[in-house]
Backbone as JSON Lines, residues from 0, in Angstrom:
{"i":0,"aa":"M","n":[-57.49,48.63,-19.65],"ca":[-56.53,49.25,-20.54],"c":[-56.76,48.73,-21.96]}
{"i":1,"aa":"K","n":[-56.84,49.63,-22.91],"ca":[-56.99,49.26,-24.31],"c":[-55.65,49.51,-25.01]}
{"i":2,"aa":"L","n":[-55.09,48.46,-25.59],"ca":[-53.8,48.55,-26.26],"c":[-54.0,48.13,-27.71]}
{"i":3,"aa":"T","n":[-53.57,48.95,-28.66],"ca":[-53.7,48.63,-30.07],"c":[-52.37,48.83,-30.78]}
{"i":4,"aa":"L","n":[-52.19,48.15,-31.88],"ca":[-50.98,48.3,-32.68],"c":[-51.02,49.63,-33.43]}
{"i":5,"aa":"S","n":[-49.93,50.33,-33.42],"ca":[-49.81,51.61,-34.11],"c":[-48.85,51.5,-35.3]}
{"i":6,"aa":"T","n":[-47.63,51.08,-35.0],"ca":[-46.57,51.1,-36.0],"c":[-45.66,49.89,-35.8]}
{"i":7,"aa":"C","n":[-45.2,49.32,-36.91],"ca":[-44.14,48.31,-36.84],"c":[-43.05,48.72,-37.81]}
{"i":8,"aa":"F","n":[-41.86,48.25,-37.57],"ca":[-40.69,48.62,-38.38],"c":[-40.16,47.38,-39.09]}
{"i":9,"aa":"I","n":[-39.78,47.57,-40.34],"ca":[-39.16,46.5,-41.11],"c":[-37.81,47.01,-41.6]}
{"i":10,"aa":"Q","n":[-36.77,46.28,-41.22],"ca":[-35.41,46.65,-41.62],"c":[-35.2,46.27,-43.08]}
{"i":11,"aa":"V","n":[-34.7,47.21,-43.88],"ca":[-34.47,46.97,-45.3],"c":[-33.06,47.44,-45.67]}
{"i":12,"aa":"H","n":[-32.5,46.88,-46.73],"ca":[-31.18,47.33,-47.17],"c":[-31.29,48.45,-48.2]}
{"i":13,"aa":"D","n":[-32.4,48.5,-48.93],"ca":[-32.6,49.54,-49.95],"c":[-34.03,50.05,-49.83]}
{"i":14,"aa":"P","n":[-34.21,51.21,-49.21],"ca":[-35.56,51.73,-48.99],"c":[-36.37,51.92,-50.27]}
{"i":15,"aa":"E","n":[-35.74,52.34,-51.35],"ca":[-36.49,52.56,-52.6],"c":[-36.99,51.25,-53.2]}
{"i":16,"aa":"L","n":[-36.17,50.19,-53.15],"ca":[-36.64,48.86,-53.6],"c":[-37.77,48.38,-52.71]}
{"i":17,"aa":"A","n":[-37.64,48.6,-51.41],"ca":[-38.68,48.19,-50.47],"c":[-39.98,48.95,-50.77]}
{"i":18,"aa":"L","n":[-39.88,50.25,-51.03],"ca":[-41.07,51.04,-51.34],"c":[-41.76,50.49,-52.58]}
{"i":19,"aa":"A","n":[-40.99,50.18,-53.61],"ca":[-41.58,49.63,-54.83],"c":[-42.33,48.33,-54.54]}
{"i":20,"aa":"F","n":[-41.77,47.48,-53.69],"ca":[-42.43,46.22,-53.36],"c":[-43.7,46.45,-52.54]}
{"i":21,"aa":"Y","n":[-43.59,47.19,-51.45],"ca":[-44.73,47.34,-50.54],"c":[-45.82,48.24,-51.13]}
{"i":22,"aa":"R","n":[-45.44,49.25,-51.89],"ca":[-46.45,50.14,-52.48],"c":[-46.95,49.59,-53.81]}
{"i":23,"aa":"D","n":[-46.03,49.37,-54.74],"ca":[-46.43,49.03,-56.1],"c":[-46.89,47.58,-56.26]}
{"i":24,"aa":"T","n":[-46.26,46.66,-55.56],"ca":[-46.62,45.26,-55.69],"c":[-47.73,44.86,-54.72]}
{"i":25,"aa":"L","n":[-47.57,45.23,-53.44],"ca":[-48.59,44.85,-52.45],"c":[-49.75,45.83,-52.37]}
{"i":26,"aa":"G","n":[-49.58,47.03,-52.89],"ca":[-50.69,47.98,-52.93],"c":[-50.88,48.83,-51.68]}
{"i":27,"aa":"L","n":[-49.86,48.91,-50.83],"ca":[-49.96,49.77,-49.66],"c":[-49.77,51.23,-50.1]}
{"i":28,"aa":"E","n":[-50.33,52.14,-49.31],"ca":[-50.2,53.56,-49.66],"c":[-48.98,54.16,-48.96]}
{"i":29,"aa":"L","n":[-48.33,55.1,-49.65],"ca":[-47.22,55.85,-49.08],"c":[-47.79,56.92,-48.16]}
{"i":30,"aa":"R","n":[-47.31,56.96,-46.92],"ca":[-47.8,57.94,-45.95],"c":[-46.76,58.97,-45.57]}
{"i":31,"aa":"N","n":[-45.49,58.6,-45.62],"ca":[-44.43,59.53,-45.25],"c":[-43.12,59.01,-45.82]}
{"i":32,"aa":"N","n":[-42.21,59.92,-46.14],"ca":[-40.93,59.54,-46.72],"c":[-39.9,60.55,-46.22]}
{"i":33,"aa":"V","n":[-39.04,60.11,-45.31],"ca":[-38.06,61.0,-44.71],"c":[-36.67,60.42,-44.92]}
{"i":34,"aa":"A","n":[-35.78,61.22,-45.46],"ca":[-34.39,60.82,-45.63],"c":[-33.5,61.81,-44.88]}
{"i":35,"aa":"R","n":[-32.47,61.26,-44.21],"ca":[-31.56,62.14,-43.47],"c":[-30.23,61.43,-43.27]}
{"i":36,"aa":"E","n":[-29.16,62.07,-43.71],"ca":[-27.8,61.58,-43.48],"c":[-27.61,60.11,-43.89]}
{"i":37,"aa":"G","n":[-28.13,59.74,-45.05],"ca":[-27.96,58.38,-45.55],"c":[-28.96,57.37,-45.03]}
{"i":38,"aa":"F","n":[-29.82,57.8,-44.13],"ca":[-30.84,56.9,-43.61],"c":[-32.2,57.3,-44.14]}
{"i":39,"aa":"H","n":[-33.11,56.35,-44.14],"ca":[-34.42,56.56,-44.76],"c":[-35.5,55.92,-43.89]}
{"i":40,"aa":"W","n":[-36.6,56.62,-43.72],"ca":[-37.78,56.1,-43.03],"c":[-38.96,56.31,-43.95]}
{"i":41,"aa":"I","n":[-39.5,55.25,-44.49],"ca":[-40.64,55.32,-45.4],"c":[-41.82,54.66,-44.71]}
{"i":42,"aa":"T","n":[-42.88,55.42,-44.53],"ca":[-44.06,54.89,-43.86],"c":[-45.11,54.53,-44.9]}
{"i":43,"aa":"V","n":[-45.6,53.29,-44.82],"ca":[-46.65,52.8,-45.71],"c":[-47.74,52.18,-44.84]}
{"i":44,"aa":"G","n":[-48.89,51.93,-45.45],"ca":[-49.95,51.26,-44.73],"c":[-51.1,50.93,-45.66]}
{"i":45,"aa":"S","n":[-51.98,50.11,-45.16],"ca":[-53.16,49.72,-45.92],"c":[-54.21,50.82,-45.83]}
{"i":46,"aa":"P","n":[-54.8,51.21,-46.96],"ca":[-55.87,52.2,-46.91],"c":[-57.02,51.77,-46.0]}
{"i":47,"aa":"S","n":[-57.22,50.46,-45.84],"ca":[-58.31,49.97,-45.0],"c":[-57.96,49.97,-43.51]}
{"i":48,"aa":"Q","n":[-56.7,50.27,-43.17],"ca":[-56.26,50.34,-41.77],"c":[-55.45,51.63,-41.55]}
{"i":49,"aa":"P","n":[-56.11,52.77,-41.55],"ca":[-55.39,54.04,-41.47],"c":[-54.64,54.26,-40.16]}
{"i":50,"aa":"D","n":[-54.98,53.52,-39.12],"ca":[-54.32,53.71,-37.83],"c":[-53.1,52.83,-37.63]}
{"i":51,"aa":"I","n":[-52.79,51.97,-38.6],"ca":[-51.64,51.07,-38.49],"c":[-50.65,51.39,-39.61]}
{"i":52,"aa":"S","n":[-49.4,51.63,-39.21],"ca":[-48.36,51.99,-40.16],"c":[-47.21,51.01,-40.11]}
{"i":53,"aa":"I","n":[-46.54,50.88,-41.24],"ca":[-45.32,50.08,-41.36],"c":[-44.22,51.04,-41.8]}
{"i":54,"aa":"V","n":[-43.12,51.06,-41.06],"ca":[-41.99,51.91,-41.42],"c":[-40.9,51.02,-42.01]}
{"i":55,"aa":"L","n":[-40.54,51.31,-43.24],"ca":[-39.45,50.62,-43.93],"c":[-38.21,51.48,-43.71]}
{"i":56,"aa":"T","n":[-37.16,50.91,-43.12],"ca":[-36.01,51.74,-42.79],"c":[-34.69,51.0,-42.94]}
{"i":57,"aa":"N","n":[-33.67,51.75,-43.27],"ca":[-32.31,51.22,-43.28],"c":[-31.52,51.73,-42.08]}
{"i":58,"aa":"Y","n":[-32.21,52.37,-41.14],"ca":[-31.57,52.92,-39.94],"c":[-31.38,51.82,-38.9]}
{"i":59,"aa":"V","n":[-30.19,51.77,-38.35],"ca":[-29.89,50.84,-37.26],"c":[-29.42,51.68,-36.08]}
{"i":60,"aa":"N","n":[-30.08,51.56,-34.96],"ca":[-29.72,52.3,-33.76],"c":[-28.59,51.56,-33.07]}
{"i":61,"aa":"G","n":[-27.38,51.91,-33.42],"ca":[-26.21,51.25,-32.86],"c":[-24.98,51.63,-33.66]}
{"i":62,"aa":"G","n":[-23.93,50.9,-33.46],"ca":[-22.68,51.18,-34.14],"c":[-22.55,50.42,-35.44]}
{"i":63,"aa":"P","n":[-21.4,50.61,-36.11],"ca":[-21.16,49.93,-37.39],"c":[-21.26,48.41,-37.3]}
{"i":64,"aa":"D","n":[-20.81,47.84,-36.19],"ca":[-20.9,46.38,-36.04],"c":[-22.36,45.92,-36.03]}
{"i":65,"aa":"D","n":[-23.24,46.73,-35.42],"ca":[-24.66,46.39,-35.39],"c":[-25.25,46.42,-36.79]}
{"i":66,"aa":"G","n":[-24.88,47.43,-37.57],"ca":[-25.34,47.52,-38.95],"c":[-24.88,46.34,-39.77]}
{"i":67,"aa":"D","n":[-23.62,45.92,-39.57],"ca":[-23.09,44.74,-40.28],"c":[-23.84,43.47,-39.88]}
{"i":68,"aa":"A","n":[-24.16,43.34,-38.61],"ca":[-24.89,42.16,-38.13],"c":[-26.29,42.1,-38.74]}
{"i":69,"aa":"I","n":[-26.97,43.25,-38.78],"ca":[-28.31,43.3,-39.38],"c":[-28.21,42.98,-40.87]}
{"i":70,"aa":"A","n":[-27.23,43.56,-41.56],"ca":[-27.07,43.3,-42.99],"c":[-26.84,41.82,-43.26]}
{"i":71,"aa":"A","n":[-26.06,41.16,-42.42],"ca":[-25.81,39.72,-42.59],"c":[-27.09,38.92,-42.38]}
{"i":72,"aa":"L","n":[-27.88,39.28,-41.37],"ca":[-29.14,38.58,-41.14],"c":[-30.12,38.8,-42.28]}
{"i":73,"aa":"L","n":[-30.18,40.03,-42.8],"ca":[-31.05,40.3,-43.95],"c":[-30.63,39.48,-45.16]}
{"i":74,"aa":"A","n":[-29.32,39.42,-45.41],"ca":[-28.82,38.68,-46.57],"c":[-29.17,37.19,-46.48]}
{"i":75,"aa":"K","n":[-29.26,36.65,-45.27],"ca":[-29.62,35.24,-45.08],"c":[-31.13,35.02,-45.14]}
{"i":76,"aa":"G","n":[-31.91,36.1,-45.1],"ca":[-33.36,35.94,-45.03],"c":[-33.8,35.49,-43.66]}
{"i":77,"aa":"A","n":[-33.04,35.86,-42.63],"ca":[-33.31,35.37,-41.27],"c":[-34.21,36.29,-40.46]}
{"i":78,"aa":"I","n":[-34.67,37.37,-41.03],"ca":[-35.51,38.3,-40.28],"c":[-36.94,38.21,-40.82]}
{"i":79,"aa":"N","n":[-37.88,37.94,-39.92],"ca":[-39.28,37.92,-40.32],"c":[-39.77,39.34,-40.53]}
{"i":80,"aa":"G","n":[-40.62,39.52,-41.51],"ca":[-41.16,40.83,-41.81],"c":[-42.51,41.04,-41.17]}
{"i":81,"aa":"V","n":[-43.54,40.79,-41.93],"ca":[-44.89,41.13,-41.49],"c":[-45.85,40.1,-42.07]}
{"i":82,"aa":"H","n":[-47.01,39.97,-41.45],"ca":[-48.07,39.07,-41.94],"c":[-49.24,39.93,-42.39]}
{"i":83,"aa":"F","n":[-49.81,39.58,-43.53],"ca":[-50.96,40.28,-44.08],"c":[-52.12,39.32,-44.29]}
{"i":84,"aa":"H","n":[-53.33,39.86,-44.31],"ca":[-54.52,39.16,-44.78],"c":[-54.79,39.65,-46.21]}
{"i":85,"aa":"S","n":[-55.3,38.77,-47.05],"ca":[-55.75,39.15,-48.39],"c":[-57.15,38.58,-48.61]}
{"i":86,"aa":"D","n":[-58.0,39.35,-49.26],"ca":[-59.33,38.82,-49.57],"c":[-59.29,37.95,-50.82]}
{"i":87,"aa":"D","n":[-58.13,37.91,-51.51],"ca":[-57.94,37.08,-52.7],"c":[-56.49,36.58,-52.69]}
{"i":88,"aa":"L","n":[-56.23,35.55,-51.9],"ca":[-54.86,35.05,-51.73],"c":[-54.24,34.61,-53.04]}
{"i":89,"aa":"D","n":[-54.98,33.83,-53.83],"ca":[-54.42,33.36,-55.09],"c":[-54.15,34.52,-56.05]}
{"i":90,"aa":"G","n":[-55.04,35.5,-56.1],"ca":[-54.83,36.68,-56.94],"c":[-53.64,37.49,-56.47]}
{"i":91,"aa":"T","n":[-53.47,37.6,-55.16],"ca":[-52.33,38.33,-54.61],"c":[-51.03,37.64,-55.02]}
{"i":92,"aa":"F","n":[-50.99,36.32,-54.93],"ca":[-49.77,35.6,-55.3],"c":[-49.52,35.65,-56.81]}
{"i":93,"aa":"E","n":[-50.56,35.71,-57.6],"ca":[-50.36,35.87,-59.04],"c":[-49.7,37.22,-59.32]}
{"i":94,"aa":"K","n":[-50.17,38.26,-58.65],"ca":[-49.57,39.59,-58.81],"c":[-48.11,39.59,-58.34]}
{"i":95,"aa":"L","n":[-47.83,38.92,-57.23],"ca":[-46.46,38.83,-56.73],"c":[-45.56,38.1,-57.73]}
{"i":96,"aa":"R","n":[-46.07,36.99,-58.3],"ca":[-45.31,36.25,-59.31],"c":[-44.99,37.12,-60.51]}
{"i":97,"aa":"E","n":[-46.02,37.83,-61.0],"ca":[-45.84,38.7,-62.17],"c":[-44.82,39.8,-61.9]}
{"i":98,"aa":"A","n":[-44.74,40.25,-60.66],"ca":[-43.79,41.3,-60.29],"c":[-42.38,40.75,-60.05]}
{"i":99,"aa":"G","n":[-42.23,39.42,-60.1],"ca":[-40.92,38.81,-59.91],"c":[-40.53,38.6,-58.47]}
{"i":100,"aa":"A","n":[-41.49,38.63,-57.55],"ca":[-41.18,38.42,-56.13],"c":[-40.7,36.99,-55.91]}
{"i":101,"aa":"E","n":[-39.84,36.82,-54.93],"ca":[-39.36,35.48,-54.57],"c":[-40.43,34.78,-53.74]}
{"i":102,"aa":"I","n":[-41.06,33.79,-54.36],"ca":[-42.1,33.01,-53.67],"c":[-41.39,31.94,-52.83]}
{"i":103,"aa":"V","n":[-41.63,31.96,-51.53],"ca":[-41.02,31.0,-50.62],"c":[-41.95,29.8,-50.44]}
{"i":104,"aa":"Q","n":[-43.24,30.08,-50.35],"ca":[-44.23,29.01,-50.2],"c":[-45.5,29.41,-50.94]}
{"i":105,"aa":"E","n":[-45.91,28.59,-51.87],"ca":[-47.17,28.83,-52.59],"c":[-48.33,28.75,-51.6]}
{"i":106,"aa":"P","n":[-49.44,29.43,-51.89],"ca":[-50.6,29.32,-51.01],"c":[-51.0,27.86,-50.8]}
{"i":107,"aa":"A","n":[-51.24,27.53,-49.54],"ca":[-51.61,26.15,-49.2],"c":[-52.46,26.16,-47.94]}
{"i":108,"aa":"D","n":[-53.32,25.15,-47.82],"ca":[-54.09,24.97,-46.59],"c":[-53.15,24.46,-45.51]}
{"i":109,"aa":"Q","n":[-53.18,25.1,-44.36],"ca":[-52.3,24.75,-43.26],"c":[-53.06,23.93,-42.22]}
{"i":110,"aa":"P","n":[-52.37,23.05,-41.5],"ca":[-53.03,22.21,-40.51],"c":[-53.66,23.01,-39.35]}
{"i":111,"aa":"W","n":[-53.23,24.23,-39.15],"ca":[-53.8,25.04,-38.06],"c":[-55.02,25.81,-38.51]}
{"i":112,"aa":"G","n":[-55.5,25.55,-39.74],"ca":[-56.79,26.06,-40.15],"c":[-56.81,27.28,-41.06]}
{"i":113,"aa":"T","n":[-55.67,27.76,-41.47],"ca":[-55.63,28.9,-42.37],"c":[-55.06,28.48,-43.72]}
{"i":114,"aa":"R","n":[-55.28,29.28,-44.72],"ca":[-54.65,29.1,-46.03],"c":[-53.7,30.27,-46.2]}
{"i":115,"aa":"D","n":[-52.42,29.99,-46.4],"ca":[-51.46,31.08,-46.53],"c":[-50.29,30.69,-47.42]}
{"i":116,"aa":"G","n":[-49.45,31.67,-47.67],"ca":[-48.23,31.49,-48.44],"c":[-47.21,32.51,-47.99]}
{"i":117,"aa":"A","n":[-46.0,32.44,-48.55],"ca":[-44.94,33.35,-48.11],"c":[-44.07,33.79,-49.28]}
{"i":118,"aa":"V","n":[-43.6,35.02,-49.18],"ca":[-42.66,35.59,-50.14],"c":[-41.55,36.3,-49.36]}
{"i":119,"aa":"R","n":[-40.5,36.67,-50.06],"ca":[-39.46,37.51,-49.47],"c":[-39.54,38.88,-50.13]}
{"i":120,"aa":"D","n":[-39.38,39.91,-49.32],"ca":[-39.3,41.25,-49.89],"c":[-37.9,41.44,-50.48]}
{"i":121,"aa":"P","n":[-37.62,42.55,-51.15],"ca":[-36.3,42.71,-51.78],"c":[-35.11,42.66,-50.82]}
{"i":122,"aa":"S","n":[-35.35,42.86,-49.52],"ca":[-34.27,42.78,-48.54],"c":[-34.12,41.38,-47.95]}
{"i":123,"aa":"G","n":[-35.05,40.48,-48.26],"ca":[-34.99,39.12,-47.74],"c":[-35.92,38.87,-46.57]}
{"i":124,"aa":"N","n":[-36.66,39.89,-46.12],"ca":[-37.62,39.69,-45.02],"c":[-38.73,38.75,-45.46]}
{"i":125,"aa":"L","n":[-39.12,37.84,-44.58],"ca":[-40.21,36.94,-44.87],"c":[-41.54,37.66,-44.69]}
{"i":126,"aa":"V","n":[-42.38,37.61,-45.7],"ca":[-43.7,38.22,-45.67],"c":[-44.71,37.09,-45.89]}
{"i":127,"aa":"R","n":[-45.56,36.84,-44.9],"ca":[-46.59,35.82,-45.01],"c":[-47.91,36.51,-45.31]}
{"i":128,"aa":"I","n":[-48.71,35.87,-46.14],"ca":[-50.02,36.4,-46.5],"c":[-51.01,35.25,-46.38]}
{"i":129,"aa":"D","n":[-52.1,35.51,-45.65],"ca":[-53.12,34.47,-45.54],"c":[-54.44,34.97,-46.1]}
{"i":130,"aa":"Q","n":[-55.33,34.01,-46.32],"ca":[-56.67,34.34,-46.81],"c":[-57.45,34.94,-45.65]}
{"i":131,"aa":"A","n":[-57.97,36.13,-45.84],"ca":[-58.73,36.79,-44.79],"c":[-59.97,35.96,-44.46]}
{"i":132,"aa":"P","n":[-60.31,35.89,-43.19],"ca":[-61.51,35.14,-42.82],"c":[-62.76,35.77,-43.47]}
{"i":133,"aa":"A","n":[-63.71,34.96,-43.81],"ca":[-64.95,35.47,-44.4],"c":[-65.67,36.34,-43.35]}
{"i":134,"aa":"A","n":[-66.22,37.43,-43.83],"ca":[-66.89,38.36,-42.91],"c":[-68.25,37.85,-42.5]}
């Protein structure tokens, strides 16, 4: 059996702010943008990985209490977002700094053998970025 990643979802409080971060700051391409009844599903992805998509959404499958619980977790920064590779980690973080992103951890060599850093997206999701392995 061959199993591959297709799509992951990131919960956001403001889809338009999230789109600006993931598209304009991180450089992902916009693939789809659907709004319905106050909810939004924005699909982005890396041009180098056309088969993998990230959906930025404010939709919560549940009742009002579930939405409040998710909003509280987002506000605390308690929800992990996504991990990316960059071929220029320091350059990526410079771009993030210039865009005003909240830097959680500057790029650093980690004891487990990678060099990475972390930022928060506009909703508070933790986004880790590491240096892509040399080809």
